[in-house]
N, C-alpha and C positions, 0 to 999 in steps of 0.2 A: 644940892636939892634934889631931893628924890624925883625920879622919874617914874610916870604911868605908863604900864603897859596897856594898850586898850584894845578892845574886840576890836578886830580886822574886819574889813568888809573884803570877803575873799570872791566877791563874784559883782557885775555891775546892779544885779539886782536885788542882794541880800541886805537885808533891813536888820536884823536877826538872826540868832545863832545859839547853839547847845554849847556851853563849855562842856566837853566829853570827858577829856583827863588832862589831868595835870602831871607835866614829866620833871616837874622839880617840887621842890619843899622851901620851905622858910629856913631862911640862913645859907641856902646854895648858893655860888658865885656860878655867875653865867656870864658867858662871853657873845660878842654878835656873831650870827649865825648857828646859835645853840638852840634845839627845839625845847618850846617850854611848855606847849598844849596840843590838845588835838582838839578843834572846833569841826561839829556837825552842823553842815549847812542842809539846805535843801534837797542835795544830790550826793553829795560824799562827805567826808570826815577826812581832814584836811590839817596839817600838820603848821604850826606856828613858829616862828624863828625869832630869838630877841634881836633887835635892830641895835641894841646898847648893851654896855659891860657892866657889871654891878653884883650886887648883894640883892638875893630875893627878901624881903625887908615885910612882905604882906600877901598874900593870896585873897584879894577880896572877894571873888567869885569863888562858890564850892564846886566841884567837880558833880556832873549831870545837869544845873541849873541850866533852864530852858529861856527862852524869848529873854538872851540877853542883846539888847541892840547895839550895834554897830558905835564903836565909838567910846562904848560905855569904859571907864577904868574895871582891870581885871586884876591886876596885880600893882605892887610898887615896888620898882628897884634903888636900892641905895648905892650912891657913888661912894668912893672911896674914903674913907672918913668919918662918914656919916653912920650913925647908930638908929635904933629903934626908935627914939625920939623925935628923929625928924620928921615918923611917918605923919605927924599931921600936920604938916605943911602942904601934905598931899590931898586932893580931895575926897572926901569917902566915896563910894559906891553910891548910886543912884537909889532911892528905894524903888522896889519893884512897880510899874503905873498901874492904876487902878484898870481892872479892864471892863471896857465900854461895853454898851449894848449895842448889837447890830445893825447896822446901818440899815435903814428899809427902802433899801434901794431895788429897783426891779430891773438891771440891767444884767443879773447873773455873774457880776465880777462884783471884788472886794479887795480893798485896799494890799497891799502884797503883805504888811505886817500881820493882816487877819489869818493868813494862812497857818500861823504856829499859835500865837495867843488868840487862844479860844474866849468868845466872849463868855462871860459869867451867865451862871444857870440862874434861872428866876430865883431859886431858893438862895442863892450866894447873895444876888444883888437886894434882894428885900432885907436878908441879914445885913446887910452893908448899911442900910438906912437906919438901923436900929430900931424898926418896926416888929412888934411881935404880937402875939395871940392877947396879951395882958399890958398893952400899952395905954390903956384907957381910953381909944380913939374911937371905941364902940365897932370897930371892925375886926374880926376874925381874920389871922394871917395861919396859912396853910399852901405847903408847897402843891405846885400843880397835880401831881401823881396822890397827894392825899387828899387833895379834891376830889380826883375822879374816884377814887375807892371809896370815899365816903357819898358820893352821888348813887353810886351802884349797890352801896348796903343800905343807903337811906338812911343813914347817920347823922345826926346834929353836928355839926364842926361845933357851934356854939355849946354844948355840952363836953367837950371835952377838954382837956387839960395838954398843951404841947410840951415835947421833951425836946427840939431843937432848939436853935439859936433863939433867943429873948422870946423863947414860949412859944417859938411856934411849931404847930402840928403837921408833922412829917408822917412816914408811912409807917413806923415800928408803932406809932401812937394808933393808927387806924386799925393796925394789926392784934395790936393788944385790947382795945375797945372790941372788934369781933369776935375774940375769944372770951372776952369778960361781960359779954350783956350790956354794951353802953346804949342809953338811950337813943331809940332813933325816931326821924320826924316823920317817916313814911314806913309800911313796909315792903321788906326787899325781895326781890321774886325770887325763889329759890333756883338755883343751877342744874341746869338739866344735863352736862357733862358728866366727865368721870374726874375733873380737877375738885380739889380741896375746895370747900364751900367758900371761903373766906376769900381765896383766891380769884375764883370762878366769879364773886359777888364783884371783885373789885376792878376786873376787864374793863377798860372803858370803852363804850358803845359806839362812838362815832370814829374818832381819827383813833388809830389802834395805838397800843403800848412800844414802847423801843424794843429792840430784842434783850437790852440789860433789865427793862422794868420786868417784862414777861418774864425773864429767866426767873428772877427774884420771885415774882411774886407765886410760880410756881414749883419753886424748891430746885430748879436744876442749876445742876454744880457745872461751874466753866473756868477757865481762866484767864483773866484780865491781860491782853499782851499791849501795853502804852505803844500809841502812834509815834512810829518815829516822824523827822521832819519829811524824809523822803517820801514815807507813805501818805503823809497830809497832804505834799503837793502833788502826788498822782492823785488822790481824789478828787483834790479841787480842780487840776487842769484837766482830768478826762472828763468829770461832770459837766465842766464847762462846755467841754467839746461836744458831748452828746446832747447838752440844751441850744447849744449856739449856733451849729454847725450843718448845714441839711447835708448830710451825708447820703451818697449813694452808691451801689457796688457793682462793680463788673468783674466778671470771673473767665478764666480762659486756662486750658488745657495744654502743658506743653511734653512734648515726648522727650527724655531725657538719655536715651539707650548712645546717640553719639558724645553729648557733655560727658557722661559717664566714660565711657572710653579713652576721651581726650584727657580727663581728668587723671585716668589710670597711667596713663601714659606718660603725663608729665612726672607725675608724681614720684616716677622710679629713675627719672633722672638727676636726682640730687638730694642731700641732705638738706637743704638750706632754706627750703619750703616743702609744706602739706598741704595741696589745696584740698578745699570742703568745696561740696557744691553751693552751700553759701558765698561762698567766696565769687564763683560764676553768676550768682543772682545779684551779688551787689555790682559786679564789672557791667552786666548784662542791665540792671538800673539804669546805671550811667550814663552809658552808650545809649539808651533809649531816651532820657531825659534831653542828650545833645541833639536828637535827632528829631523829639517834640518839644519845645522849648516852651510851648506852653502850658504844657504837665509840671515846669518845674518855676511853680509860683506860688506865691502867697495873696490872702485878701487882705486889704485894710477899707476902711469904709471911703477915703479919699481915690484911692489908686490901688490897681492890681500891680504887683512888684513881681517879676520876670527876672530871674536869677541867672548869671552869666556860667557860673559852675554847678554841677551834681556833687552837693556835699550831702551824703547819704549818713542817716543816722539809723545803727543798725540797734533795735531791741536786745538788752543783756538782760535776763533774770539774776539778781542777786538775792543775798538773803534779807536786805533790806526794802526790795521790791524793784521794779523795772526801772532800768536807765539807757539810754540812747546815746552812747558814743558814737564822733562823727568821724565818717573818711571825708576829708577835705579833698576836694575838685578829683574824687572818683575816677571822672573821665580822663584822665590824665595820667593814671596809674595802672601800671599791669597786674596780671592774677596773682604775682609773689610778693607783692610790694602790697596788694590789700590784704592779702592772706596772713602776712607776719605784722600788718599792723592790727589787722583786728583781732589777733589773740594778743598782741600787748595792751591794746583796750580792754578787752573783754577780762582779760586777767586782773588790772588793773581797777576794774571796774567792781568787781563783786571784792575787791579788798576795800574799796571804796577809797581809793587813793587816786582818782581821776583830777584833772585839772579842770577850772569850768571852763576854758576854752575848748578842751576834749570831748564835751557833752553838749557844748550850746552852739547854737546857729544852722543848724543841718536846713535842709531845702527839701526833702523827703525822706520816708521813711522807709525801713523792710523789716517785718517781723516774721520770724521762721520757727516754726514747730514742728518741722517735718521729724526732728529728730527723737521727737516724742509720739512720733506714730498718729501724730492728728492729720488726717487728709484734707480738709477745709475748713475755712474759718472768715472771718469778717471781724477787722481791726479798727480799734477807734483811731480817728487822726489824731496826729499830736501836734496843737495849735504853737505857731502860726503857720506850719506846714499846708499845702493843700490837697496833699496824695499821702496815703502809707498802704504797701504791699504786702498781702498776708501771704505767705508760702505754705502749701502742706507737703507733706510727705510723696516722694515718687513710690510708686507701686503699681507693678504689672496690672494690665487692663487689657480687657480685647479691645482692637481697632480695627478699621475697617482698611485696607490698602489695596489702591489697585482692584477694588471692588471684591477683594478676598479677605477673609477675617483672618488677622494676627495678632499677636501678643505684643505690647510695648510697654517699656516703664513711663508713666505718665505723672506729670507733679500738675495740681491745681494750683493756682494763682488767682486771689481775689485783689482787686484795687479798691479802696475805698476812698471817695471823692468828694472835697469840698464842693458841691455844684455852684456854687456863689462864683468860684474863680476857673474853674475845669468843667466844661459842657463835655456832655457824655460824649460826643463825638472824639473830642481832643484824649478823653480817657481812653476809650478804644481803639485808637491810633495808637497810642503807647503800649497799649498791652501788644498790638501786634508787632510794633518794633520790639518788644522785649521779647516777644516768642520766637521772634526769627532770629534772634542772637542765641538765644538759649538752643536751639533746635537745630542751630549751625553755629557749635563754638568755637570754631577758625576763624570765623570773622571778628570774635571777641581779641585775637592775637594778630591781629593787622596793625 
């Protein structure tokens, strides 16, 4: 009996993914444990191994296919003695689901699948219904962009013939009419700017055009880079965070001279580790969270969750976007262990090889842009966490010590706080504990 290979669920929240690459072709023999495909989730690209042995009879889903639902058959394995004729016994791949209009909910969230499968555009939705400009209903069908362009230019849509699906009037029809002098319902105001007349007349007056519409109208050249699942997830989660989480910000300056001296001394003692300033920041954050447990928390509508351990998420830039691998129970780990774990996690994050449990479940985040020379910034909270610490570069600044002017290496850190769960006094108490540890690094070694 042919065996279906199904789209796996690679994380608890995964509902669909992209079949990024096949490692086998039809006719190949595979055994249990062989890598057969790479699946791109919303956070990483992961390898899928065969759990049965047999011959690849048919690849049901092409490379690069997005939005493949979990448990969808993606390939068929033939057992020993079976030929291609037996594939008919296996269920065919399901047809792609019809895109649904976006839900009109006002809570700022959407079902998980909506983060990858985008709702159909108004043009596509109308085309799917079979309605067009010449369908005999007495109604003129045109894309929203075409309607705006016609309204601004004073064109009568009823006088135009659409070239889109089912006779639908689209942008190029309006442009052709403007170039050829189609009949107008009213006189169009002459553009006053330096843009071409047709483009300037087509710009919507009330709700401005999208970046793509504006670029197309003005003849701007660009490269369209498709959004990866990672980029879509980043956009969705951070958009929700800024809209739904009441952020407030607290900043503090920390002197680094003692820390830099201790770091230099420790790095000369062996080749098993190379400590960075960020390793000290992670360790100090974890110890400060243990000292101020009210800052190690998340908000829910029913209750506040106070975590037993400080699982520190650390922002890492990758070619596909930002990802936050987690140092689990960082309060119980030394600087050398934190350093080595962080180097391993960051390297595999950039390669897209992290396991879901390695980037999910943090309780607090650290984002460090000091290596880029950024002196101060405010980060967006990574939900459902309650805080994120933004770390700037250490730089020499004038300070006053014992009533005299001196020079010290100073680092500005800004804590972004969810005011629903962490009050201002708690945030200030956390930063005070963090500053004490950074300025007395030997306390982190105890």
